[in-house]
C-alpha positions in Angstrom: -86.3 -242.3 78.6 -84.5 -242.2 75.3 -82.8 -238.8 74.1 -85.1 -236.4 72.7 -83.4 -233.8 70.1 -84.7 -230.2 69.9 -84.2 -227.5 67.5 -84.5 -223.9 68.9 -83.7 -220.9 66.4 -84.8 -217.0 66.4 -84.5 -216.5 62.3 -85.9 -212.7 62.8 -82.6 -212.3 64.9 -80.3 -214.4 62.6 -81.6 -212.6 59.3 -80.8 -209.4 60.7 -77.5 -209.8 62.4 -75.1 -206.9 61.9 -78.0 -204.9 60.0 -80.2 -201.9 60.7 -83.5 -203.0 62.4 -85.3 -200.4 60.5 -85.9 -200.6 56.4 -85.4 -197.0 55.5 -82.1 -196.9 57.9 -81.2 -200.1 56.1 -81.9 -198.9 52.7 -80.4 -195.2 53.4 -77.2 -197.4 54.3 -77.6 -199.6 51.3 -77.5 -196.1 49.0 -74.4 -194.5 51.0 -72.4 -198.0 50.5 -73.4 -198.0 46.9 -72.5 -194.3 46.2 -69.1 -194.6 48.1 -68.5 -197.9 46.3 -69.2 -196.1 42.8 -66.8 -193.3 43.7 -64.1 -195.1 44.6 -64.0 -197.8 41.7 -64.8 -195.1 39.3 -61.7 -193.1 40.7 -59.6 -196.2 40.9 -59.6 -196.5 37.2 -58.7 -192.5 36.7 -55.4 -193.2 39.2 -54.5 -196.6 36.7 -54.8 -193.8 33.8 -52.8 -191.4 35.5 -50.7 -193.5 36.8 -49.6 -195.1 33.5 -49.6 -191.6 32.0 -47.2 -190.2 34.3 -45.2 -193.2 35.3 -46.0 -193.1 38.7 -46.2 -196.3 40.5 -47.4 -194.6 43.6 -50.6 -193.7 41.7 -50.7 -197.3 40.8 -50.1 -198.9 43.9 -52.5 -196.3 45.5 -55.2 -197.4 42.8 -54.8 -200.8 44.6 -55.8 -199.7 47.8 -58.6 -198.0 46.2 -59.4 -201.2 44.5 -59.3 -203.3 48.0 -61.9 -200.6 49.6 -63.9 -200.7 46.5 -64.0 -204.4 47.4 -65.1 -203.8 50.7 -67.4 -201.4 49.9 -69.2 -203.9 47.5 -69.0 -206.8 49.6 -71.2 -204.5 52.5 -73.3 -203.6 49.6 -73.4 -207.2 49.0 -74.4 -208.0 52.5 -77.1 -205.7 52.4 -78.6 -207.4 48.9 -78.3 -210.8 50.5 -79.9 -210.2 53.6 -83.2 -209.7 51.8 -82.8 -213.3 50.1 -84.5 -216.1 51.6 -83.4 -219.4 52.2 -84.4 -222.4 49.7 -84.5 -226.3 49.7 -81.1 -226.2 48.1 -79.5 -223.2 50.6 -81.2 -223.9 54.1 -78.5 -221.2 55.2 -79.6 -218.8 52.6 -76.5 -217.0 50.4 -74.6 -215.2 53.6 -71.6 -217.4 53.2 -71.1 -215.3 49.3 -69.8 -212.4 50.8 -67.1 -214.5 52.4 -66.2 -216.4 49.5 -65.8 -213.0 47.5 -63.6 -211.9 50.6 -61.2 -214.7 50.3 -60.9 -214.1 46.5 -60.3 -210.6 46.8 -57.5 -211.1 49.4 -56.1 -213.5 47.2 -56.0 -211.2 44.2 -54.7 -208.1 46.4 -51.7 -210.1 47.9 -51.0 -211.3 44.4 -51.0 -207.3 43.4 -48.7 -206.2 46.5 -46.3 -208.7 44.8 -46.4 -207.1 41.3 -46.0 -203.4 43.4 -42.9 -204.9 45.4 -41.1 -206.1 42.3 -41.7 -203.3 40.1 -40.8 -200.8 42.7 -37.5 -202.6 43.3 -37.0 -202.6 39.5 -37.3 -198.7 39.7 -34.8 -198.4 42.5 -32.4 -199.8 40.8 -33.2 -197.7 37.4 -35.4 -194.6 38.2 -38.1 -193.8 35.6 -38.9 -190.4 34.7 -42.3 -188.9 36.5 -44.5 -186.5 35.6 -44.7 -184.8 38.8 -47.6 -182.4 37.9 -50.2 -184.8 36.3 -49.0 -186.9 39.3 -50.1 -184.3 41.8 -53.5 -183.3 40.1 -54.6 -187.1 39.9 -53.5 -187.5 43.6 -55.5 -184.4 44.8 -58.4 -185.9 43.1 -58.0 -188.9 44.9 -58.3 -187.2 48.0 -61.3 -185.0 47.1 -63.0 -188.5 46.3 -62.1 -190.3 49.6 -63.0 -187.5 51.4 -66.6 -187.5 49.7 -66.7 -191.2 50.0 -65.8 -190.8 54.0 -68.5 -188.4 54.2 -71.1 -190.4 53.0 -70.2 -193.7 55.4 -69.7 -191.5 58.6 -73.3 -189.7 58.1 -74.7 -193.5 58.0 -75.9 -195.1 61.0 -72.7 -195.4 63.7 -74.3 -198.7 64.7 -73.9 -200.8 61.5 -71.1 -203.1 61.1 -71.0 -203.2 57.5 -70.8 -199.3 57.3 -68.3 -198.4 60.1 -66.2 -201.2 58.4 -66.1 -199.6 55.3 -65.5 -196.1 56.3 -62.1 -197.6 58.3 -61.3 -198.7 54.5 -61.9 -195.5 52.9 -60.1 -193.5 55.7 -57.1 -196.0 55.0 -57.4 -194.7 51.7 -57.1 -191.0 52.6 -53.4 -191.6 54.0 -52.5 -193.1 50.3 -53.8 -190.1 49.0 -51.7 -187.6 51.2 -48.8 -189.7 50.2 -49.0 -189.5 46.9 -49.8 -185.7 47.0 -46.6 -185.6 49.1 -44.6 -187.7 46.8 -45.6 -185.4 43.8 -44.5 -182.3 45.6 -41.0 -183.9 46.3 -41.0 -184.9 42.5 -41.8 -181.2 41.5 -39.7 -179.6 43.7 -36.5 -181.6 44.0 -36.7 -184.1 41.0 -35.9 -186.7 43.4 -37.8 -189.6 41.7 -36.6 -192.7 44.3 -39.6 -191.2 46.4 -42.5 -192.6 44.1 -41.3 -196.3 44.3 -40.7 -195.7 48.2 -43.7 -194.6 48.6 -45.2 -197.3 46.4 -43.9 -199.6 48.7 -45.3 -198.6 51.8 -48.8 -198.1 50.4 -48.5 -202.0 49.2 -47.5 -202.9 52.7 -50.5 -201.1 54.0 -52.7 -203.0 51.4 -50.9 -206.2 52.6 -51.8 -205.8 55.7 -55.4 -205.6 55.3 -55.4 -207.7 52.3 -53.6 -210.6 54.7 -56.5 -209.9 57.5 -59.3 -210.3 55.1 -57.7 -213.2 53.6 -56.6 -215.0 56.7 -60.4 -214.3 58.6 -62.4 -215.3 55.2 -60.4 -218.6 55.2 -61.1 -219.3 59.2 -64.8 -218.9 58.6 -64.9 -220.9 55.2 -62.7 -223.6 57.1 -65.9 -223.5 59.9 -63.3 -222.6 62.6 -64.6 -221.5 65.6 -65.1 -217.6 66.1 -62.6 -215.1 68.3 -63.9 -214.7 71.5 -66.2 -218.0 71.2 -65.1 -221.0 73.2 -66.9 -224.5 73.9 -65.3 -224.6 77.3 -66.7 -221.1 78.2 -69.9 -221.9 76.9 -70.0 -225.3 78.9 -69.0 -224.0 82.0 -71.3 -220.9 81.8 -74.6 -223.1 81.4 -73.8 -225.4 83.8 -73.2 -222.6 86.2 -76.4 -220.4 85.3 -78.9 -222.7 84.8 -79.7 -225.1 87.8 -81.4 -228.1 85.5 -78.2 -228.6 83.3 -75.6 -231.3 84.6 -73.6 -231.3 81.7 -72.9 -229.8 77.9 -71.1 -231.5 75.7 -70.2 -232.1 71.8 -70.2 -228.5 71.3 -69.8 -226.8 67.7 -69.3 -223.3 66.9 -69.0 -221.9 63.7 -69.8 -218.7 61.0 -72.1 -218.1 58.2 -70.3 -214.8 58.2 -68.2 -212.7 60.6 -71.1 -211.7 62.2 -73.4 -214.8 61.9 -72.5 -217.1 64.7 -74.2 -220.8 65.0 -74.0 -223.6 68.1 -75.0 -227.1 68.1 -74.5 -228.8 71.7 -75.9 -231.8 73.8 -77.4 -230.8 77.5 -77.6 -233.0 79.9 -80.4 -232.0 82.1 -81.3 -233.7 85.9 -84.2 -236.6 85.4 -87.2 -234.7 87.1 -86.2 -231.3 84.8 -88.7 -229.9 82.0 -87.2 -230.7 78.4 -88.9 -227.7 76.8 -88.0 -224.8 79.8 -84.3 -226.5 79.7 -84.4 -225.6 76.3 -85.6 -222.3 76.6 -83.2 -221.5 79.1 -80.1 -222.5 77.2 -81.1 -221.0 73.9 -82.0 -217.8 76.1 -78.7 -217.6 77.8 -76.7 -218.3 74.5 -78.3 -215.1 73.2 -78.3 -213.2 76.0 -74.3 -213.9 77.2 -72.7 -214.9 74.2 -75.3 -213.5 71.2 -75.8 -216.5 69.5 -79.4 -216.4 68.1 -79.1 -219.4 66.2 -78.5 -222.8 68.0 -79.6 -226.3 67.7 -79.7 -227.8 70.9 -80.1 -231.6 72.1 -81.7 -232.3 75.3 -80.8 -235.6 77.0 -81.7 -237.2 80.4 -79.9 -240.0 79.9 -76.0 -240.8 79.1 -75.2 -239.4 75.5 -75.7 -242.4 72.9 -72.8 -240.9 70.7 
């Protein structure tokens, strides 16, 4: 008997991985994400203007931090929108990889912004610039209030949705930047010590760098078809052979991701000569879902040595 090829996939699992299964809840999450994105994006512009008028690099750096938050919220919102777009003949996997590409571009842009902030901060430490502490303080307080509202919007959303939880983490991080800018403005008002402004901007820039580097590295790994974290070919092989009696060997295992939450697997499984191919196929795909949370797999069942 020549090797037979089977494909088995659970599209209803795959299309909703990482999203709420209830349309009403999903719509509510999407609205919350969109409102938080408008809030942070709008106030980011205010912070840039406030930073330029007051001469505060810390405000501009915090605006950069808010830009990363706005981008993260936009990507989360984008993911909700994409999840409703069906695949077509020219994009058989749909449009999910678009959010990964956007994340990669966003990460590179943020790293470039960090470079500019660090160079400007060093120049200001060497040649201090006057900072209008009062204006800086009011803008920073406004930023804190906006971040509090955005965090409330996200925190009261669906707690089991990865997009909402991830966005809430970003906004929570930006709360720290706003608190830091308020402290810096207060120090400038009380003591007149302006170097605290570029020093704080360096601290905020390093926070941006950390998240930007993680976003860039993770998105690049996905774009390069890298193996998802926690999924190892040898583990899958050992598990299938151990738990499915009909399976004698598993090989040609390839694992990659469409997005950070959506993993795909292709593999060849050699089964016993008297085993039922369809039953073995169902057992393999079910095990991949239950044990490894992979709900889109292409499995080739073989009863003779693999021709490849």
